[in-house]
Backbone as JSON, one array per atom type, in Angstrom:
{
  "sequence": "XXXXXXXXXXXXXXXXXXXXXXXXXXXXXXXXXXXXXXXXXXXXXXXXXXXXXXXXXXXXXXXXXXXXXXXXXXXXXXXXXXXXXXXXXXXXXXXXXXXXXXXXXXXXXXXXXXXXXXXXXXXXXXXXXXXXXXXXXXXXXXXXXXXXXXXXXXXXXXXXXXXXXXXXXXXXXXXXXXXXXXXXXXXXXXXXXXXXXXXXXXXXX",
  "N": [[-18.36, 6.14, 29.36], [-16.16, 4.62, 30.18], [-16.44, 2.5, 28.44], [-15.9, 3.72, 25.96], [-13.23, 4.4, 26.37], [-12.08, 1.85, 26.61], [-12.53, 0.91, 24.07], [-10.82, 2.46, 22.55], [-8.36, 1.57, 23.52], [-8.49, -1.0, 22.53], [-8.24, -0.51, 19.81], [-5.56, 0.33, 19.65], [-4.29, -2.03, 20.47], [-4.98, -3.82, 18.39], [-3.72, -2.6, 16.22], [-1.06, -2.96, 16.9], [-0.91, -5.69, 16.85], [-1.31, -6.5, 14.25], [0.17, -7.54, 11.1], [3.07, -5.89, 9.76], [2.99, -5.29, 7.08], [1.7, -6.17, 3.82], [2.44, -8.49, 1.21], [3.19, -6.95, -1.83], [0.76, -6.23, -4.33], [0.08, -6.65, -7.88], [-0.99, -4.12, -9.72], [-1.59, -3.91, -12.46], [-2.08, -6.51, -13.35], [-4.17, -6.91, -11.63], [-6.08, -5.2, -12.71], [-6.79, -6.58, -15.02], [-7.95, -8.86, -13.88], [-10.08, -7.64, -12.65], [-12.12, -7.3, -14.44], [-14.06, -9.19, -14.22], [-15.37, -8.3, -12.05], [-16.52, -5.95, -12.66], [-19.2, -5.7, -13.43], [-20.74, -5.36, -11.14], [-19.21, -3.62, -9.49], [-18.24, -1.63, -11.1], [-16.07, -0.43, -13.75], [-13.92, 0.96, -12.78], [-14.05, 0.56, -10.11], [-15.98, 2.08, -8.93], [-19.0, 1.67, -7.94], [-22.35, 1.75, -9.23], [-24.81, 0.99, -8.23], [-26.2, 1.58, -5.11], [-26.27, -0.39, -3.18], [-24.07, -1.9, -3.42], [-20.61, -1.85, -2.66], [-18.35, 0.93, -3.19], [-15.18, 0.31, -4.38], [-13.03, 1.66, -5.24], [-10.13, 3.44, -4.42], [-9.96, 2.3, -1.94], [-8.09, 1.01, 0.82], [-5.5, -1.26, 0.07], [-4.82, -3.29, 1.85], [-7.13, -3.64, 3.36], [-9.1, -4.36, 1.44], [-7.99, -6.73, 0.51], [-8.13, -8.29, 2.87], [-10.93, -8.5, 3.15], [-11.65, -9.98, 0.88], [-10.29, -12.36, 1.42], [-11.67, -13.08, 3.72], [-14.24, -13.52, 2.7], [-13.71, -15.78, 1.17], [-12.93, -17.64, 3.12], [-15.22, -17.84, 4.56], [-15.61, -16.33, 6.77], [-16.71, -13.85, 6.41], [-19.9, -13.55, 5.24], [-21.5, -13.95, 2.16], [-23.4, -14.85, -0.44], [-23.16, -14.25, -3.2], [-20.57, -13.09, -3.37], [-19.04, -15.19, -2.43], [-19.1, -16.99, -4.52], [-17.7, -15.48, -6.39], [-15.1, -15.29, -5.39], [-14.24, -17.86, -5.31], [-12.45, -19.07, -7.14], [-10.19, -17.57, -6.86], [-6.82, -17.06, -5.92], [-4.48, -16.25, -3.26], [-2.62, -14.4, -4.31], [-4.01, -13.4, -6.51], [-5.97, -11.98, -5.14], [-4.43, -10.05, -3.84], [-3.52, -8.66, -6.06], [-5.91, -7.66, -7.2], [-6.72, -6.01, -5.08], [-4.64, -4.16, -5.07], [-5.05, -2.91, -7.53], [-7.59, -1.65, -7.21], [-6.99, 0.07, -5.11], [-5.54, 2.05, -6.33], [-7.33, 3.51, -7.77], [-9.53, 6.34, -8.21], [-11.82, 7.49, -5.86], [-15.18, 8.13, -6.53], [-16.98, 11.19, -5.99], [-19.33, 11.49, -3.28], [-22.68, 12.21, -2.09], [-24.43, 13.78, 0.59], [-27.39, 13.42, 2.55], [-28.66, 16.27, 3.55], [-30.5, 16.75, 5.52], [-30.06, 15.08, 7.61], [-27.36, 15.0, 7.94], [-26.01, 16.75, 9.67], [-26.49, 15.77, 12.23], [-25.24, 13.33, 11.82], [-22.58, 14.13, 11.52], [-21.98, 14.96, 14.12], [-22.03, 12.52, 15.45], [-20.05, 11.12, 14.05], [-17.74, 12.62, 14.59], [-17.76, 13.02, 17.36], [-18.9, 10.84, 18.58], [-21.33, 8.97, 20.52], [-21.62, 9.71, 23.49], [-23.36, 9.17, 25.7], [-24.37, 6.7, 25.08], [-22.18, 5.15, 24.96], [-20.75, 5.05, 22.58], [-17.98, 5.33, 20.63], [-16.2, 7.96, 18.86], [-16.36, 7.87, 15.35], [-14.33, 8.92, 13.86], [-12.04, 8.37, 15.27], [-10.98, 5.97, 14.42], [-11.41, 5.94, 11.65], [-10.49, 8.33, 10.76], [-10.32, 11.95, 10.43], [-11.13, 12.9, 7.94], [-12.19, 10.68, 6.83], [-10.41, 8.87, 5.71], [-9.47, 6.5, 6.74], [-7.36, 3.86, 8.1], [-4.74, 2.28, 6.94], [-2.72, 0.63, 8.06], [-3.88, -0.5, 10.29], [-5.94, -1.74, 9.11], [-8.38, -0.39, 8.99], [-11.06, 0.72, 7.21], [-11.25, 3.14, 4.48], [-13.88, 5.47, 4.46], [-14.97, 7.67, 3.35], [-17.11, 9.11, 0.98], [-18.35, 6.73, 0.41], [-21.21, 4.78, -0.55], [-24.16, 5.71, 1.1], [-26.24, 3.93, 1.56], [-24.99, 1.42, 1.43], [-23.14, 1.64, 3.58], [-24.94, 1.97, 5.71], [-26.29, -0.49, 5.62], [-24.17, -2.24, 6.28], [-23.55, -1.46, 8.91], [-25.91, -2.14, 10.19], [-25.83, -4.88, 9.77], [-23.59, -5.56, 11.29], [-24.63, -4.86, 13.78], [-26.66, -6.74, 14.14], [-25.15, -8.94, 14.11], [-25.01, -10.38, 11.84], [-22.98, -9.83, 10.18], [-19.7, -10.54, 11.01], [-16.93, -10.18, 10.93], [-15.22, -8.38, 12.05], [-12.33, -7.22, 13.7], [-11.74, -8.01, 17.07], [-14.39, -7.55, 17.73], [-15.09, -4.91, 17.46], [-16.71, -3.26, 15.7], [-19.16, -4.54, 15.92], [-19.74, -4.22, 18.64], [-19.97, -1.43, 18.84], [-21.98, -0.78, 16.94], [-24.12, -2.08, 18.08], [-25.05, -0.33, 19.94], [-26.24, 1.69, 18.6], [-28.96, 3.42, 17.15], [-31.42, 2.99, 14.5], [-31.79, 5.52, 13.37], [-29.43, 6.82, 14.15], [-27.56, 5.32, 12.71], [-28.34, 5.81, 10.06], [-27.91, 8.58, 9.89], [-25.11, 8.93, 10.35], [-24.09, 7.44, 8.27], [-24.99, 8.85, 6.04], [-23.56, 11.2, 6.44], [-20.9, 10.3, 6.13], [-20.97, 9.59, 3.45], [-20.85, 12.02, 2.2], [-18.35, 12.95, 2.78], [-15.03, 14.04, 1.89], [-12.12, 12.48, 1.09], [-9.43, 13.92, 1.56]],
  "CA": [[-17.03, 6.66, 29.12], [-15.23, 3.51, 30.3], [-16.52, 1.71, 27.22], [-15.19, 4.45, 24.92], [-11.8, 4.27, 26.64], [-11.66, 0.49, 26.31], [-12.55, 0.77, 22.61], [-9.59, 3.07, 22.04], [-7.28, 0.65, 23.85], [-8.61, -2.12, 21.6], [-7.68, -0.04, 18.55], [-4.1, 0.29, 19.76], [-3.87, -3.43, 20.53], [-5.1, -4.41, 17.07], [-2.69, -2.02, 15.36], [0.22, -3.57, 17.23], [-0.96, -7.11, 16.59], [-1.39, -6.78, 12.83], [1.45, -7.54, 10.41], [3.5, -4.57, 9.34], [2.64, -5.03, 5.69], [1.35, -7.31, 3.0], [3.16, -8.59, -0.04], [2.57, -6.03, -2.77], [0.05, -6.79, -5.48], [0.35, -6.09, -9.2], [-2.24, -3.45, -10.14], [-1.88, -4.16, -13.87], [-2.75, -7.81, -13.39], [-5.43, -6.71, -10.93], [-7.03, -4.59, -13.64], [-7.29, -7.66, -15.87], [-8.84, -9.69, -13.07], [-11.25, -6.86, -12.21], [-13.18, -7.31, -15.46], [-15.14, -10.05, -13.72], [-16.02, -7.59, -10.94], [-17.02, -4.67, -13.15], [-20.66, -5.65, -13.55], [-21.28, -4.84, -9.88], [-18.41, -2.58, -8.86], [-17.81, -0.64, -12.07], [-14.76, -0.7, -14.34], [-12.87, 1.6, -11.97], [-14.32, 0.33, -8.69], [-17.03, 2.98, -8.42], [-20.28, 1.04, -8.25], [-23.51, 2.63, -9.43], [-25.85, 0.51, -7.31], [-25.8, 1.95, -3.74], [-26.2, -1.55, -2.31], [-22.75, -2.51, -3.63], [-19.63, -0.84, -2.23], [-17.27, 1.47, -4.01], [-13.88, -0.25, -4.02], [-12.01, 2.6, -5.69], [-9.48, 4.21, -3.36], [-9.93, 1.58, -0.67], [-6.77, 0.49, 1.15], [-5.28, -2.62, -0.44], [-4.81, -4.24, 2.97], [-8.52, -3.9, 3.77], [-9.77, -5.11, 0.38], [-7.42, -8.09, 0.54], [-8.71, -9.0, 4.02], [-12.33, -8.83, 2.9], [-11.68, -11.08, -0.09], [-9.89, -13.56, 2.14], [-12.76, -13.43, 4.64], [-15.31, -14.12, 1.91], [-13.32, -17.14, 0.76], [-12.9, -18.52, 4.28], [-16.54, -17.89, 5.16], [-15.69, -15.45, 7.94], [-17.71, -12.88, 5.99], [-20.83, -14.34, 4.43], [-22.27, -13.34, 1.08], [-23.46, -15.92, -1.44], [-22.64, -13.77, -4.47], [-19.13, -12.92, -3.28], [-18.43, -16.51, -2.26], [-18.9, -17.51, -5.87], [-16.71, -14.68, -7.1], [-13.74, -15.51, -4.88], [-13.97, -19.29, -5.25], [-11.29, -19.44, -7.95], [-9.09, -16.63, -6.66], [-5.82, -17.4, -4.9], [-4.08, -15.08, -2.47], [-1.98, -13.4, -5.17], [-5.09, -12.74, -7.26], [-6.62, -11.02, -4.25], [-3.51, -8.93, -3.66], [-3.48, -7.89, -7.3], [-7.15, -6.91, -7.27], [-6.69, -4.97, -4.05], [-3.69, -3.13, -5.51], [-5.68, -2.15, -8.6], [-8.63, -0.77, -6.68], [-6.38, 1.09, -4.25], [-5.01, 3.11, -7.18], [-8.41, 4.23, -8.43], [-10.06, 7.52, -7.52], [-13.2, 7.35, -5.4], [-16.09, 9.16, -7.03], [-17.6, 11.94, -4.89], [-20.66, 11.13, -2.84], [-23.48, 13.31, -1.57], [-25.1, 13.47, 1.85], [-28.72, 13.98, 2.8], [-28.38, 17.36, 4.49], [-31.47, 16.79, 6.61], [-29.56, 14.28, 8.74], [-25.89, 15.02, 7.94], [-25.49, 17.47, 10.84], [-26.48, 14.78, 13.32], [-24.22, 12.35, 11.48], [-21.26, 14.7, 11.8], [-21.77, 14.93, 15.56], [-21.71, 11.14, 15.82], [-18.77, 10.76, 13.44], [-16.62, 13.32, 15.23], [-17.81, 13.0, 18.81], [-19.52, 9.64, 19.1], [-22.56, 9.13, 21.31], [-21.1, 9.41, 24.83], [-24.36, 8.6, 26.6], [-24.6, 5.3, 24.71], [-20.9, 4.45, 24.94], [-20.29, 4.91, 21.2], [-16.8, 6.16, 20.36], [-16.21, 8.71, 17.61], [-15.92, 7.11, 14.17], [-13.08, 9.51, 13.38], [-10.9, 7.81, 16.01], [-10.42, 4.89, 13.6], [-11.52, 6.19, 10.22], [-9.85, 9.6, 10.43], [-11.16, 13.14, 10.37], [-11.68, 13.05, 6.6], [-12.69, 9.4, 6.36], [-9.4, 8.15, 4.93], [-9.19, 5.21, 7.33], [-6.0, 3.58, 8.59], [-4.36, 1.03, 6.28], [-1.9, -0.21, 8.93], [-4.79, -1.22, 11.18], [-7.01, -2.25, 8.26], [-9.63, 0.35, 9.16], [-11.3, 1.17, 5.83], [-11.7, 4.47, 4.1], [-15.34, 5.51, 4.41], [-15.39, 8.89, 2.67], [-17.69, 8.94, -0.34], [-19.02, 5.43, 0.26], [-22.66, 4.87, -0.62], [-24.81, 5.71, 2.4], [-27.03, 2.69, 1.66], [-24.07, 0.32, 1.74], [-22.64, 1.83, 4.95], [-26.05, 1.68, 6.63], [-26.5, -1.94, 5.63], [-23.1, -2.92, 7.01], [-23.7, -1.18, 10.34], [-27.01, -2.97, 10.69], [-25.35, -6.28, 9.79], [-22.74, -5.68, 12.49], [-25.49, -4.78, 14.95], [-27.39, -8.01, 14.28], [-24.11, -9.97, 14.04], [-25.04, -11.05, 10.54], [-21.59, -9.68, 9.76], [-18.92, -10.74, 12.24], [-15.5, -10.31, 10.62], [-14.49, -7.23, 12.61], [-11.36, -7.61, 14.72], [-12.05, -7.62, 18.44], [-15.81, -7.19, 17.85], [-15.19, -3.46, 17.6], [-17.87, -2.7, 15.02], [-20.38, -5.12, 16.49], [-20.01, -3.6, 19.95], [-20.4, -0.05, 18.63], [-23.27, -0.75, 16.23], [-25.17, -2.56, 18.99], [-25.49, 0.81, 20.75], [-26.73, 2.71, 17.69], [-30.33, 3.27, 16.64], [-31.53, 3.12, 13.04], [-31.6, 6.93, 13.03], [-27.99, 7.08, 14.29], [-26.87, 4.66, 11.6], [-28.63, 6.53, 8.81], [-27.3, 9.9, 9.93], [-23.65, 8.87, 10.19], [-23.83, 6.91, 6.93], [-25.17, 9.97, 5.1], [-22.44, 12.13, 6.61], [-19.7, 9.7, 5.53], [-21.12, 9.64, 2.01], [-20.49, 13.35, 1.72], [-16.96, 13.3, 3.12], [-14.0, 14.0, 0.86], [-10.87, 11.98, 1.68], [-8.35, 14.76, 0.98]],
  "C": [[-15.97, 5.56, 29.23], [-15.23, 2.66, 29.05], [-15.76, 2.39, 26.09], [-13.68, 4.3, 25.1], [-11.3, 2.88, 26.27], [-11.64, 0.25, 24.8], [-11.27, 1.33, 22.01], [-8.38, 2.2, 22.34], [-7.29, -0.54, 22.89], [-8.03, -1.75, 20.24], [-6.16, -0.15, 18.57], [-3.59, -1.14, 19.77], [-3.89, -4.06, 19.15], [-4.03, -3.88, 16.14], [-1.34, -2.66, 15.63], [0.25, -5.04, 16.84], [-0.93, -7.45, 15.1], [0.0, -6.8, 12.2], [1.78, -6.17, 9.88], [3.15, -4.28, 7.89], [2.29, -6.32, 4.97], [2.22, -7.31, 1.75], [2.43, -7.75, -1.08], [1.88, -6.78, -3.9], [0.45, -6.09, -6.75], [-0.92, -5.45, -9.72], [-2.6, -3.69, -11.6], [-2.58, -5.51, -14.04], [-4.11, -7.71, -12.7], [-6.49, -6.1, -11.83], [-7.62, -5.65, -14.56], [-8.3, -8.53, -15.12], [-10.15, -8.97, -12.74], [-12.38, -6.85, -13.23], [-14.36, -8.17, -15.02], [-15.93, -9.37, -12.62], [-16.79, -6.36, -11.42], [-18.54, -4.58, -13.22], [-21.31, -5.09, -12.3], [-20.55, -3.61, -9.38], [-17.91, -1.51, -9.83], [-16.4, -0.93, -12.57], [-13.61, -0.1, -13.53], [-13.13, 1.45, -10.48], [-15.35, 1.25, -8.08], [-18.39, 2.42, -8.84], [-21.38, 2.09, -8.41], [-24.63, 2.27, -8.46], [-25.42, 0.81, -5.87], [-25.76, 0.78, -2.76], [-24.84, -2.24, -2.39], [-21.68, -1.48, -3.35], [-18.77, -0.3, -3.36], [-15.96, 0.87, -3.49], [-12.75, 0.7, -4.38], [-11.46, 3.39, -4.5], [-9.42, 3.52, -2.02], [-8.52, 1.02, -0.44], [-6.64, -0.95, 0.69], [-5.34, -3.64, 0.69], [-6.23, -4.61, 3.39], [-9.25, -4.74, 2.71], [-9.29, -6.56, 0.36], [-8.03, -8.9, 1.69], [-10.15, -9.4, 3.75], [-12.46, -9.98, 1.91], [-11.31, -12.4, 0.57], [-11.01, -14.03, 3.07], [-13.95, -14.03, 3.89], [-14.97, -15.56, 1.56], [-13.34, -18.11, 1.93], [-14.27, -18.71, 4.92], [-16.67, -17.02, 6.39], [-16.65, -14.29, 7.66], [-18.61, -13.57, 4.99], [-21.57, -13.5, 3.4], [-22.25, -14.34, -0.07], [-22.87, -15.48, -2.78], [-21.12, -13.67, -4.44], [-18.41, -14.25, -3.1], [-18.16, -17.14, -3.62], [-17.81, -16.79, -6.62], [-15.28, -14.99, -6.66], [-13.32, -16.97, -4.94], [-12.7, -19.69, -5.99], [-10.12, -18.48, -7.83], [-8.12, -17.19, -5.63], [-5.37, -16.12, -4.21], [-3.43, -14.0, -3.33], [-3.01, -12.67, -6.02], [-5.73, -11.66, -6.41], [-5.74, -9.82, -3.99], [-3.5, -8.04, -4.89], [-4.75, -7.06, -7.48], [-7.16, -5.75, -6.29], [-5.78, -3.83, -4.46], [-4.3, -2.27, -6.62], [-6.71, -1.17, -8.05], [-8.06, 0.35, -5.82], [-5.88, 2.28, -5.06], [-6.09, 3.94, -7.86], [-8.92, 5.38, -7.57], [-11.51, 7.3, -7.13], [-14.06, 8.47, -5.96], [-16.73, 9.89, -5.85], [-18.99, 11.42, -4.55], [-21.4, 12.36, -2.36], [-24.21, 12.85, -0.31], [-26.49, 14.09, 1.87], [-28.55, 15.02, 3.92], [-29.36, 17.41, 5.66], [-31.0, 16.0, 7.83], [-28.04, 14.37, 8.89], [-25.31, 15.73, 9.17], [-25.43, 16.53, 12.05], [-25.39, 13.74, 13.07], [-22.82, 12.86, 11.77], [-20.97, 14.67, 13.3], [-21.38, 13.52, 16.02], [-20.33, 10.77, 15.3], [-17.6, 11.37, 14.2], [-16.61, 13.21, 16.75], [-18.41, 11.75, 19.42], [-20.87, 9.93, 19.74], [-22.18, 8.78, 22.74], [-22.11, 8.73, 25.75], [-24.62, 7.13, 26.32], [-23.31, 4.49, 24.69], [-20.38, 4.19, 23.54], [-19.14, 5.88, 20.96], [-16.94, 6.88, 19.03], [-15.68, 7.85, 16.47], [-14.56, 7.61, 13.69], [-11.86, 8.96, 14.1], [-10.22, 6.71, 15.21], [-10.38, 5.25, 12.12], [-10.97, 7.55, 9.79], [-10.83, 10.74, 10.25], [-11.81, 13.32, 9.0], [-12.14, 11.72, 6.0], [-11.7, 8.59, 5.56], [-9.08, 6.77, 5.5], [-7.75, 5.08, 7.79], [-5.55, 2.25, 8.0], [-3.55, 0.09, 7.16], [-2.77, -1.07, 9.85], [-5.95, -1.87, 10.43], [-8.37, -1.66, 8.6], [-9.92, 1.01, 7.83], [-11.54, 2.66, 5.69], [-13.21, 4.43, 3.96], [-15.86, 6.73, 3.66], [-15.93, 8.57, 1.29], [-18.39, 7.62, -0.57], [-20.53, 5.63, 0.2], [-23.27, 4.79, 0.78], [-25.62, 4.42, 2.6], [-26.13, 1.53, 2.07], [-23.56, 0.44, 3.18], [-23.71, 1.52, 5.98], [-26.29, 0.19, 6.75], [-25.44, -2.65, 6.47], [-23.18, -2.66, 8.51], [-24.83, -2.0, 10.94], [-26.61, -4.44, 10.74], [-24.45, -6.52, 10.99], [-23.62, -5.72, 13.74], [-26.21, -6.11, 15.21], [-26.44, -9.21, 14.31], [-24.26, -10.86, 12.81], [-23.67, -10.93, 9.88], [-20.73, -9.71, 11.03], [-17.42, -10.88, 11.96], [-14.7, -9.09, 11.05], [-13.56, -7.72, 13.71], [-11.78, -7.11, 16.09], [-13.48, -7.2, 18.68], [-16.03, -5.68, 17.91], [-16.45, -2.9, 16.96], [-19.17, -3.27, 15.57], [-20.73, -4.46, 17.81], [-20.52, -2.16, 19.79], [-21.79, 0.0, 17.99], [-24.42, -1.2, 17.12], [-25.76, -1.43, 19.81], [-26.06, 1.94, 19.9], [-28.15, 2.4, 17.23], [-30.3, 3.34, 15.11], [-31.28, 4.56, 12.6], [-30.13, 7.33, 13.13], [-27.24, 6.55, 13.08], [-27.1, 5.41, 10.3], [-27.9, 7.86, 8.78], [-25.8, 9.83, 9.67], [-23.28, 8.32, 8.82], [-23.98, 8.0, 5.88], [-24.0, 10.94, 5.21], [-21.18, 11.58, 5.94], [-19.77, 9.75, 4.0], [-20.69, 10.97, 1.43], [-19.08, 13.78, 2.05], [-16.06, 13.23, 1.9], [-12.69, 13.6, 1.52], [-9.68, 12.72, 1.07], [-7.14, 14.75, 1.9]]
}
């Protein structure tokens, strides 16, 4: 319980520490730039391959941060490193603005595990010190753009599962304050699969 409480305090600290806003991007220019991204992420940001994330409807602040992290090496991915190599900060803002305006395609959950996933998403795993996902990502999975907590509703379960496992192994380490790494370290493969399936079926309304 002390760990859950400290996690919530960390959320508040990060929200206060982050800048109040980012310079706005140009979604029309972002659409032009996105043609190079369409092969993986789809023309409207809704990828077909479950290993690649849906970008449609994602907060511009979060997408911009991820692109910057790929370019700086804070988030590692050989394919994305090549994609961002020639992008400047304004390009990234424009891309983020375009994707933020798109509609996320609905996802589906594996009902055999979604009930367990809902319990984790809404109530955490108190015995393991895992806080509720909804504390940061919202009851309907809309996320929190001010704190750069991403929208997770409708995201491919495969992609979400992969990212949680990467955080757990510290293969991915670009989370502020180690929040996701600390939480994922306390989750089993079954926990990760269940909550990822539940998030896939959420509707961010």
